[in-house]
C-alpha positions as semicolon CSV with decimal commas, in nm:
position;residue;x (nm);y (nm);z (nm)
1;M;-0,120;2,085;19,201
2;P;0,008;2,299;18,917
3;N;0,049;2,608;19,135
4;G;0,235;2,423;19,409
5;T;-0,045;2,443;19,664
6;D;-0,277;2,170;19,780
7;S;-0,621;2,290;19,879
8;G;-0,743;1,937;19,951
9;G;-0,896;1,872;19,609
10;A;-0,843;1,901;19,237
11;G;-0,994;2,244;19,212
12;G;-1,067;2,319;19,573
13;G;-1,433;2,227;19,510
14;S;-1,657;1,997;19,707
15;S;-1,581;1,627;19,745
16;R;-1,862;1,547;19,502
17;E;-1,716;1,783;19,240
18;N;-1,370;1,632;19,286
19;I;-1,501;1,276;19,243
20;A;-1,693;1,386;18,933
21;Y;-1,370;1,536;18,795
22;V;-1,176;1,214;18,863
23;R;-1,456;1,013;18,700
24;Q;-1,438;1,227;18,386
25;M;-1,059;1,193;18,366
26;L;-1,086;0,814;18,411
27;A;-1,332;0,796;18,120
28;E;-1,093;0,987;17,896
29;L;-0,794;0,778;18,002
30;A;-0,987;0,453;17,945
31;Q;-1,073;0,573;17,595
32;V;-0,703;0,632;17,520
33;A;-0,611;0,292;17,666
34;R;-0,872;0,116;17,450
35;K;-0,746;0,301;17,140
36;E;-0,393;0,181;17,219
37;R;-0,523;-0,174;17,280
38;A;-0,396;-0,171;17,637
39;D;-0,674;-0,404;17,748
40;L;-0,572;-0,458;18,110
41;L;-0,510;-0,088;18,164
42;A;-0,847;-0,005;18,005
43;Y;-1,017;-0,259;18,232
44;L;-0,855;-0,117;18,546
45;L;-0,949;0,237;18,448
46;E;-1,306;0,122;18,383
47;M;-1,319;-0,037;18,728
48;A;-1,198;0,289;18,883
49;F;-1,461;0,473;18,677
50;T;-1,728;0,238;18,817
51;E;-1,608;0,301;19,172
52;A;-1,620;0,678;19,118
53;S;-1,972;0,643;18,977
54;D;-2,075;0,439;19,280
55;L;-1,936;0,704;19,512
56;L;-2,134;0,972;19,330
57;T;-2,457;0,774;19,355
58;D;-2,381;0,656;19,711
59;R;-2,412;0,289;19,610
60;S;-2,065;0,183;19,718
61;G;-2,162;0,097;20,075
62;V;-1,894;0,327;20,211
63;I;-2,003;0,491;20,533
64;K;-1,914;0,861;20,544
65;G;-1,602;0,912;20,749
66;E;-1,509;0,542;20,735
67;R;-1,190;0,581;20,534
68;N;-0,844;0,444;20,593
69;Q;-0,660;0,776;20,609
70;S;-0,310;0,632;20,567
71;A;-0,393;0,458;20,240
72;G;-0,675;0,688;20,136
73;M;-0,893;0,387;20,072
74;A;-1,249;0,319;20,172
75;V;-1,292;0,055;20,439
76;K;-1,601;-0,123;20,557
77;P;-1,644;-0,180;20,930
78;A;-1,596;-0,538;21,045
79;R;-1,911;-0,734;21,123
80;K;-1,955;-0,944;21,435
81;V;-1,912;-1,316;21,381
């Protein structure tokens, strides 16, 4: 955070607003990467953009609260075999 505090999000807004902000930044970064012909970087940024979009439209299959807190990554519950 620029002011040295961490309010839990980019601007202290809701989770949805924070994901929308990240999505917008990813789009801008991917545009720069494409301009610089950094193809792999552009691809990875586009994949992150897609994930952010999925989170915003709730299509990712992530169950609310089912996050790996140590890594900050979404996890899906294991299915019975």
